[in-house]
FIGUMI-954799 format. One record per residue: x, y, z of N, C-alpha, C in turn; residue in three letters; residue number from 1. Coordinates in steps of 0.1 Angstrom, whole numbers, plus 5000, padded with zeros to 4 digits. Atoms other than C-alpha are relative to their C-alpha. Layout:
BEGIN
   neast   nnorth    nup   caeast   canorth   caup   ceast   cnorth    cup     r     k
       X        Y      Z        X         Y      Z       X        Y      Z   ALA   NUM
...
This chain:
BEGIN
   neast   nnorth    nup   caeast   canorth   caup   ceast   cnorth    cup     r     k
    5008     4989   4997     8928      4878   4841    4985     4997   4997   MET     1
    5015     5003   5001     8890      4877   4845    4993     5011   4992   ASP     2
    5006     4990   5008     8871      4895   4818    4984     4998   5000   TYR     3
    5014     5002   4999     8836      4885   4830    4992     5013   5000   LYS     4
    5007     4987   5000     8826      4921   4837    4999     5006   4986   TYR     5
    5001     4995   5014     8835      4931   4802    4990     4992   4991   ILE     6
    5010     5008   5007     8815      4902   4788    4986     5003   5004   GLU     7
    5014     4996   4996     8785      4912   4809    4997     5013   4994   GLN     8
    5003     4987   5006     8788      4948   4797    4997     4998   4985   LEU     9
    5002     5002   5014     8790      4936   4761    4986     4994   4998   LEU    10
    5014     5005   5001     8758      4915   4766    4990     5011   5002   GLU    11
    5010     4989   4997     8740      4945   4781    5000     5010   4989   ARG    12
    4999     4990   5011     8754      4967   4753    4992     4995   4988   TYR    13
    5007     5005   5012     8739      4944   4726    4985     5001   5003   TRP    14
    5015     4999   4997     8705      4946   4744    4996     5014   5003   GLN    15
    5002     4986   4998     8708      4984   4747    4996     5004   5014   CYS    16
    5002     4997   4986     8708      4984   4785    5011     5007   5007   ASP    17
    4988     4994   4993     8741      5001   4792    4998     5015   5002   THR    18
    5001     4986   4998     8745      5035   4806    5012     5006   4993   SER    19
    4989     4993   5007     8769      5062   4792    5013     4997   5007   ILE    20
    4987     5003   4993     8795      5054   4819    5004     4986   4996   GLU    21
    4996     5014   5003     8794      5017   4811    5006     4999   4986   GLU    22
    4995     4999   5014     8799      5025   4774    5014     5006   5000   GLU    23
    4987     4994   4999     8828      5047   4783    5011     4990   5005   LYS    24
    4991     5011   4994     8843      5018   4803    5004     4990   4989   ALA    25
    4997     5009   5011     8840      4996   4772    5009     5006   4990   LEU    26
    4990     4993   5009     8857      5022   4750    5014     5000   5006   ARG    27
    4986     4999   4994     8885      5026   4775    5006     4986   5000   ALA    28
    4995     5013   5000     8889      4988   4777    5006     4996   4986   PHE    29
    4996     5004   5014     8891      4983   4739    5010     5010   4994   PHE    30
    4989     4991   5006     8914      5013   4734    5014     4996   5005   SER    31
    4987     5006   4996     8941      4994   4753    5006     4992   4988   LYS    32
    4994     5008   5010     8967      4977   4732    4998     4985   5002   GLU    33
    5002     5014   4997     8963      4943   4749    4985     4997   5002   VAL    34
    5014     5004   4999     8929      4928   4743    5000     4985   4997   VAL    35
    5000     5014   5002     8921      4891   4745    4995     4997   4986   PRO    36
    5003     5004   5014     8918      4873   4712    4985     4998   4997   ASP    37
    5014     5002   5002     8882      4863   4716    4991     5013   5000   TYR    38
    5007     4987   5000     8872      4900   4722    5006     5010   4990   LEU    39
    4994     4992   5010     8894      4914   4695    4991     5004   4989   LEU    40
    5009     4997   5011     8866      4913   4670    4991     5013   5003   GLN    41
    5008     4988   4997     8848      4941   4689    5008     5013   5002   TYR    42
    4991     4989   4998     8878      4964   4692    4997     5012   4990   LYS    43
    5002     4990   5010     8871      4983   4659    4987     5008   5003   ASN    44
    5013     4993   4997     8835      4991   4670    5002     5011   5011   LEU    45
    4999     4991   4989     8846      5008   4702    5011     5011   4999   PHE    46
    4989     4990   5002     8877      5027   4690    4997     5008   4988   VAL    47
    5004     4993   5012     8860      5040   4659    5000     5015   5002   TYR    48
    5001     4985   4997     8851      5074   4674    5013     5006   5002   GLN    49
    4987     4994   4997     8885      5080   4687    5009     5001   4988   GLN    50
    4992     5000   5013     8902      5071   4654    4995     5011   4991   VAL    51
    5006     4990   5008     8878      5094   4636    5003     5014   5005   GLN    52
    4996     4987   4995     8886      5123   4659    5014     5004   4996   LYS    53
    4986     4998   5003     8923      5119   4650    5001     5004   4985   GLU    54
    4999     4997   5014     8916      5122   4613    4997     5014   4997   LEU    55
    5002     4986   5003     8920      5157   4599    5000     5001   4985   LYS    56
    4999     4997   5014     8915      5172   4565    5013     5005   4996   LEU    57
    4987     4996   5005     8945      5179   4544    5001     5015   4998   GLY    58
    4999     4986   5002     8959      5214   4539    4995     5005   4987   ASP    59
    5005     4996   5014     8949      5214   4502    4985     4997   4998   ASP    60
    5014     5003   5002     8913      5204   4509    4992     5012   4996   PHE    61
    5007     4988   5004     8900      5239   4507    5002     5004   4986   ASP    62
    4996     4996   5014     8918      5246   4474    4993     4990   4991   ALA    63
    5007     5010   5009     8904      5213   4459    4985     5003   4999   LYS    64
    5015     4998   5000     8868      5221   4469    4997     5013   4993   ILE    65
    5002     4987   5007     8870      5257   4457    5002     4998   4985   LEU    66
    4998     5002   5014     8884      5245   4424    4988     4993   4993   ALA    67
    5012     5008   5005     8854      5221   4420    4988     5009   5000   ILE    68
    5012     4992   4998     8828      5246   4432    4999     5012   4991   VAL    69
    5000     4988   5008     8839      5277   4414    4995     4998   4986   GLU    70
    5005     5001   5014     8819      5281   4382    5009     5008   4991   ALA    71
    4992     4992   5010     8838      5291   4351    4993     5012   4996   PRO    72
    5005     4987   5005     8833      5326   4338    4994     4998   4986   VAL    73
    5007     5001   5013     8807      5326   4310    4998     5013   4994   VAL    74
    5002     4987   5006     8808      5354   4286    4986     5001   4995   LYS    75
    5014     4998   5004     8774      5369   4277    5000     4999   4984   ALA    76
    5002     5002   5015     8762      5360   4242    4989     5010   4996   LYS    77
    5009     4990   5005     8746      5387   4222    4989     4993   4992   ARG    78
    5012     5006   5007     8711      5377   4210    4994     5010   4991   LEU    79
    5006     4991   5010     8697      5392   4179    4985     4998   5001   THR    80
    5014     5001   5000     8660      5398   4174    4995     4987   4993   MET    81
    5004     5012   5008     8658      5370   4148    5003     4988   5008   VAL    82
    4997     5012   4992     8675      5345   4171    4990     4999   5012   SER    83
    5010     5001   4989     8650      5354   4199    4987     4995   4995   ARG    84
    5013     5004   5006     8620      5349   4176    5000     4987   4992   PHE    85
    4999     5011   5009     8633      5319   4157    4991     4988   5005   MET    86
    5008     5011   4996     8615      5293   4179    4985     5003   4996   PRO    87
    5014     4996   5003     8582      5312   4174    4998     4999   4985   MET    88
    5001     5000   5014     8588      5315   4137    4999     4985   4995   LEU    89
    5001     5015   5004     8594      5277   4134    4987     4994   5004   ARG    90
    5014     5005   4996     8562      5270   4153    4990     5005   4991   ALA    91
    5010     4995   5010     8543      5293   4130    5001     4993   4987   ALA    92
    4998     5007   5012     8558      5276   4100    4993     4986   5001   ALA    93
    5006     5013   4998     8547      5242   4114    4985     5001   4999   VAL    94
    5015     4999   5000     8512      5254   4120    4995     5003   4986   VAL    95
    5004     4997   5013     8510      5269   4085    5000     4987   4991   ALA    96
    4999     5012   5008     8521      5236   4070    4989     4990   5003   ILE    97
    5011     5009   4996     8496      5216   4090    4987     5005   4995   ILE    98
    5012     4994   5005     8468      5240   4081    4999     4998   4985   LEU    99
    5001     5002   5014     8477      5238   4044    4997     4986   4996   THR   100
    5002     5014   5003     8479      5200   4044    4985     4996   5004   LEU   101
    5014     5003   4997     8445      5199   4062    4991     5005   4990   GLY   102
    5008     4995   5011     8430      5221   4036    5000     4992   4988   SER   103
    4999     5008   5012     8443      5200   4008    4993     4987   5002   VAL   104
    5006     5013   4997     8431      5168   4024    4984     5002   5000   VAL   105
    5014     4998   5000     8397      5183   4031    4994     5002   4986   GLN   106
    5005     4997   5013     8393      5196   3996    5000     4987   4991   ARG   107
    5000     5012   5008     8403      5162   3981    4990     4990   5004   SER   108
    5010     5010   4996     8379      5142   4002    4986     5005   4999   PHE   109
    5014     4995   4999     8349      5165   4004    4996     5008   4988   PHE   110
    5005     4992   5012     8346      5180   3969    4996     4990   4990   THR   111
    5005     5009   5011     8327      5165   3940    5009     5002   4988   ASP   112
    4991     5000   5012     8349      5156   3910    4992     5003   4987   ASP   113
    5008     4997   5012     8321      5164   3886    5003     5014   4995   GLU   114
    4998     4987   5006     8327      5192   3862    4987     5007   4999   LEU   115
    5013     4993   4999     8301      5219   3866    5000     5010   4988   ASP   116
    5001     4991   5011     8293      5235   3832    4987     5007   5000   TYR   117
    5012     4992   5002     8268      5262   3827    4997     5000   4985   ASP   118
    5002     5002   5015     8254      5251   3793    4992     5012   4994   TYR   119
    5007     4988   5006     8232      5282   3790    5009     5011   4996   ASP   120
    4991     4989   5003     8261      5306   3790    5012     4996   4992   THR   121
    4988     5005   5007     8286      5284   3771    5000     5006   4986   TYR   122
    4999     4996   5014     8299      5299   3739    5013     4994   4994   THR   123
    4989     5007   5007     8322      5282   3714    5010     5011   4996   ASP   124
    4990     4990   5004     8355      5300   3706    5002     5000   4985   THR   125
    4998     5001   5014     8355      5289   3670    4986     5001   4993   TYR   126
    5012     5000   5008     8328      5298   3645    4999     4989   4990   ASP   127
    4999     5011   5010     8339      5272   3620    5005     4988   5007   ASP   128
    4995     5012   4994     8342      5236   3633    5012     4994   4993   PRO   129
    4989     5006   5008     8366      5227   3605    5013     5006   5004   GLU   130
    4988     4993   4995     8391      5253   3617    5005     4994   5013   VAL   131
    4996     5006   4987     8390      5239   3652    5005     4986   4998   ALA   132
    4996     5014   5002     8394      5203   3639    5015     5001   4994   TYR   133
    4987     4999   5005     8425      5214   3619    5011     5004   5011   LYS   134
    4991     4996   4989     8441      5231   3649    5003     4989   5010   GLN   135
    4998     5011   4991     8435      5201   3671    5008     4989   4994   ILE   136
    4993     5010   5007     8448      5177   3645    5015     5004   4999   SER   137
    4986     4996   5001     8480      5198   3641    5007     4999   5014   SER   138
    4995     5001   4986     8485      5199   3679    5003     4985   5003   ALA   139
    4999     5015   4997     8480      5161   3682    5012     4994   4991   LEU   140
    4990     5004   5008     8504      5156   3653    5014     5003   5006   MET   141
    4987     4996   4994     8532      5176   3670    5003     4991   5012   MET   142
    4998     5008   4988     8527      5156   3702    5004     4986   4996   VAL   143
    4997     5014   5005     8528      5123   3682    5015     5000   4995   SER   144
    4986     4999   5005     8561      5134   3665    5010     5000   5011   GLU   145
    4991     4999   4988     8576      5143   3698    5002     4987   5007   GLY   146
    5000     5013   4993     8567      5109   3713    5009     4991   4991   ILE   147
    4993     5009   5009     8581      5091   3682    5015     5003   5001   ASN   148
    4986     4996   5000     8614      5111   3683    5006     4995   5013   LYS   149
    4994     5004   4987     8619      5103   3720    5001     4985   5001   SER   150
    4999     5015   5000     8611      5066   3715    5012     4996   4991   GLN   151
    4990     5004   5008     8635      5064   3686    5014     5003   5006   SER   152
    4988     4997   4993     8662      5081   3706    5003     4990   5011   LYS   153
    4998     5010   4989     8657      5057   3735    5004     4987   4994   LEU   154
    4997     5013   5005     8658      5027   3713    5014     5000   4994   SER   155
    4987     4999   5005     8690      5040   3696    5010     5000   5012   ALA   156
    4991     5000   4988     8706      5046   3730    5001     4986   5006   ASP   157
    5000     5014   4994     8696      5011   3742    5008     4991   4990   SER   158
    4992     5008   5009     8711      4996   3710    5015     5003   5001   LEU   159
    4986     4996   4998     8743      5015   3715    5005     4993   5013   THR   160
    4996     5006   4987     8744      5003   3751    5002     4984   4998   HIS   161
    4999     5014   5003     8738      4967   3739    5013     4997   4992   VAL   162
    4988     5002   5008     8766      4970   3713    5012     5001   5009   ASP   163
    4988     4998   4991     8790      4983   3740    5002     4988   5009   ASP   164
    4999     5011   4991     8782      4955   3763    5003     4987   4992   SER   165
    4996     5011   5008     8785      4930   3734    5015     5000   4997   ALA   166
    4986     4999   5003     8819      4944   3726    5008     4995   5012   HIS   167
    4992     5004   4988     8830      4938   3762    5000     4985   5001   ILE   168
    5001     5015   4999     8818      4902   3761    5009     4994   4990   ILE   169
    4992     5006   5011     8835      4895   3728    5015     5001   5003   ILE   170
    4986     4998   4997     8868      4909   3739    5004     4992   5011   GLU   171
């Protein structure tokens, strides 16, 4: 059998020079069951539309799509006034912290550390300097005794700890 006409139509098809009738003839030729082996590679191209027309959606397609599309029922959540304003309260707290830190930084960098005494209006609280000296001495003595007690307690604890560790090593 001579397939020259089909080969010519294929050549014109690849160059986009075929008419609709010629393309129908190619579809009709390739829809036959017997096609030469060297033209078999083009069969799927021309029978594709016919095969796709035969494909149908399943009976359960609508049910599957509706199951995917339908949104679940969401119950309304009751919002309290506090939960509504919580983001704004948090933002206000952040602003207050930033302003406070800015004020502290500004005060620490831009204030003079000198003590400002007004010597003209200064009055001493003690009339007798010896009474003031005795009170300061007694206060310093109490501080000194507290420091000594804490140091002696720390040294006793460290000695106990050393003895316990020595016990462990000896045993």
